[in-house]
N, C-alpha and C positions, 0 to 999 in steps of 0.2 A: 545668818547676815540679815543685817534689818534693810528694808526696803529702803533704796534713794532715787527720792525721786526729783524731778526735774520737768521744766516747763514744755508743754505741748510745742512742737516744730515740724512746718513743712521740713524740713529736710530730713526728717526722720518719718515722714507719710509713707514710703515704698516698704522700709522695714517691718511698719506698723501694718497695713495695707497686708504685708506678705502671709504674718502671723492670721492676724484676722479669716486671710482662705482658709486656714486651718483649723479653726475655730466649727467645733459639731454644728453650732446653735448660733449663727449671729443672728444680734437683736439691731434695731435699731441704733440705739444709744451708742451702738460700739465704732458704728461707721466714722471712718476718719470724718467726715464735713461736720458729724456731730460735733464729736470731742474739739473739733478747731471752730466752729463756730460756737458752740456753749461755754466756752474753755472761762471767761471772763465775767461772766456770770455763776459760775460754778466754781472760780477756781479749781481747773483741773490743771493735772501733771502726770505726769506718766515714771512709769521704774522698771526698765528692760530688763530682766531677772530671770531666773528657775528657767529658760526659754518660751517664758511670757512677759507679756507684758500687764503689769499692773497699774489700775490707774488710781486716782486720789482726786475724792471730790473736798476743798478746803472752807466750802461756801456753802449755808450761812455754817455750819459746822463740821470739822473731820470726818469723813467715811471714803470707806472705800467699795469699789464699784467689783466687778466680776474682773478674774484675769481674764487675758485674752492669747488665746495660742491652744494647740494642739493638748488637749484637756486627759485624753487619753493616754500621752504620753507624758505629762507630771509625773515627778515623782511627790506627790501631796506631803506623805508620810514625814520626807525628809526636811520638810521646809518648816523653819522656827520663828515665820512672822503667823504663820495660821495659828495663833496662840486663845489662851482664853481671854474672852473682853473685847474682841476683836468682830467689828460687825463689818458687813459684806451689804450693800442694796443692788437692784438691777439686776440681780443674778437669775440666767437664765434657769429652766426647767431643768437640763439635762445637766450642768453646771451641779445643780441644789439636790437631786437626785441621788450626781455620785458624791459629793460632799457628806450626805447623809448616809451611805453605805460607808464610806471610810470613819467618818467621825462622829457625832450626838452633839450638832449646833443647833440652840433654838430656831428651827423656821416657820416664818409665817409668809404667807401671802400677799403679794402686793398689787393689786386688782387695778392701780390707777394708772401702772406702768405696762400693762399689757400691750402689745402688738398687734394691730389687726393688719388681720391678711386676708388678701382678697383674691382671685383670678382677673389677670388683665383683659383676657376675653369678654367678662362678666363686665367690666365698669366700661369695653370698649360696647360691645352689642347694646348693651341694657334691654337686653329678652323678659319677657314673660312680664305678670302681673308683678311680682316682689320688684321689679323696677319701671313701674308705668311711673308714678310721680317724677323721678328723674328723667325719665323720654319728654315726659311733660315740659319741666322746666329747661332743658336742653334745647328744644323746640319751640320755646316760647324766645329765647334769645336768639339761634341762629335767623326765624323769620321776622324777629323784630327789629335787627339792627344787621347793616353791613360793614361783617365782622372781617377781620381777617388773622389767623394762625399763622405763628413763624414759628424758630426754634430761638431760643437763647443765647447770645455767645457774646465776651466781653464789649461787643459793639452796642449791648442794650443794656447797659448795669446802668448808666445816669438816667433813664426812664424809669427802670423799677425802682431805683431807691427815692426818685419825685414819689412817685403810684405808692411806695412803702411810707413815704412820708406823709403823705394825702390820708391815708387809712388809716393812719395811729389819729390821723386829728378828728376823722370822720368817730372812729372809738374810743375816744378821750382816754388816748393809751397813755398818760401822767397819773389818768387815778386808779391804774391798774399798773401794783407789781411784775405780775404776770406778762401782760404783755409788752410791759417794758425792757423786760428782759429778751421776751423774745424777740422785739425788736432790736436790742443790741447785738441777738447773733443774727439774725437774718440781715443787718446792715456789715457785720465781721465778713460775713460768708461773700455777700455782693460785690463790698470793696476790693476782696481777693480773689477774684473769678479768675484772672486771667493767671495767676498761680493754683490754681485746684484744677488740673486736668479731668479730674473724675464727676464733675458738674455734670448735672445735662439739665434740660431746662425749657420752658414752652411759655408763650405770651399769644395776648390776645389784642388786636390792637381793633376799636371804631372810631370813624371820621382821623384815623390818622392818631389816634390817642390811646393809649396805654390805658386798657380796663383790667385787665388779669394776668396772672402769672403765675409759674410756679417752679420750683429748684427743687432736683432729686440725684439721685448719685445709686451707681450700682452698689446691691450691698453680700450678691454673689450669685454664683453664676448665671439665673434661671431667676433672680429676685430685685426688683428696683426700689427705693426705701425714697416715699416722696418728704422733702425734709420741708417745705414752707409752699403755702396754696392763699395766694389773696386775691382778688377779687373786687373790684367797685358797686358800690352799696345801692348805687342807683341801676343796676343791671340786672335786671330777677334772670335766674337761668348761667348767670356767667359762673359761678364755683361750678356749677356741672359742665358747663363748654370747658375751662381750660382742662375738666378733670377726663373727660371723655377727648377733646383732641389731641391732647399734649401722649396720651397711654397710645392713640389711634395713628398720630403720623411721626411721634419721635421713640415711642418705648413699646411699641406692639412684638418684636421680638422675645420679652419675657416674659415668662410665664406666671408670675406672681407681682404683684404690688405691696408692700409694706406701708401703712398710711400712718404707722408709730400709736402711742400711745393717747389716751384720753385725762389722764392726771386725775377722775375722780370730777373731770365738771361736766355736769348733768349734759350741757345743751351738747358739748363736744364729745361725750358717749354716745346720747341720742340720734347726732348726724353720721358717728362714725358705721352703728349701729345700721342705718338706715343704708348703707350700700352693700348690706349682705356679707362678711365678711366667711371664707369660707374655712378660718380656724384664727389662731392665737400664739403669739409667744407670750405660756407665761412668764412671769417672775416673781422671783421672793426677795428674803428679807432675812440672811442667816445669821446668827451671833453667836463665835464658837463658846464652847464654858469648857 
């Protein structure tokens, strides 16, 4: 039976999240907020079949992501849609290993899609020499400004949208396809905040003006995923402050924080490595032969 795809809808959010909870290795790509936020950019669709959720990206070209659900219980050998020539991207390591044992797909590592995973305690405490620069940047911000941290909710959306528009002007988003795509995803999530109860967020004001915000979601029982994090360019240390204060005040009950991928962007990779990840969620591209 061929896969029957449909648009990603909030109405099936809980059904999807229940299958994600059974997934042996949840990756940031597969959180509901990520699918919902980026669906317009990537033309994302899903199909609920075989006790799994199959995800298809239609832009800029059709390609499948990894299916989500209980990989150990799936009867992979009976699935007629795992055919020669079918390509899957963003496949987490545990599923890639399972498919390699059952089939003989061509496999290629996708370094730019690896998730960066950190201990929440490390990013809150910022202890030791390896976090010295982060501590200094944080202290520069909190000692230099009369700032206020608060948790985000629907009442903060307009303020965050205004700051996001301003951030895009600073960064000349219109000159960057990647930044414009990210902006589309951010706006889609923020504008639907009151329809997405799984959202968590934090923000910082200085003199009553929003200067930083972050948007996150629970990925598993012990892991939070940070989807978006923005700070005002004129406030040194604002990024370090929103990262640390959000985890300390709003997300301290999680053990791990997943800060998503670097997409092979050198500056982003350097920034993510500078926070000293404890592990990665490795991902691969597989093509059935």
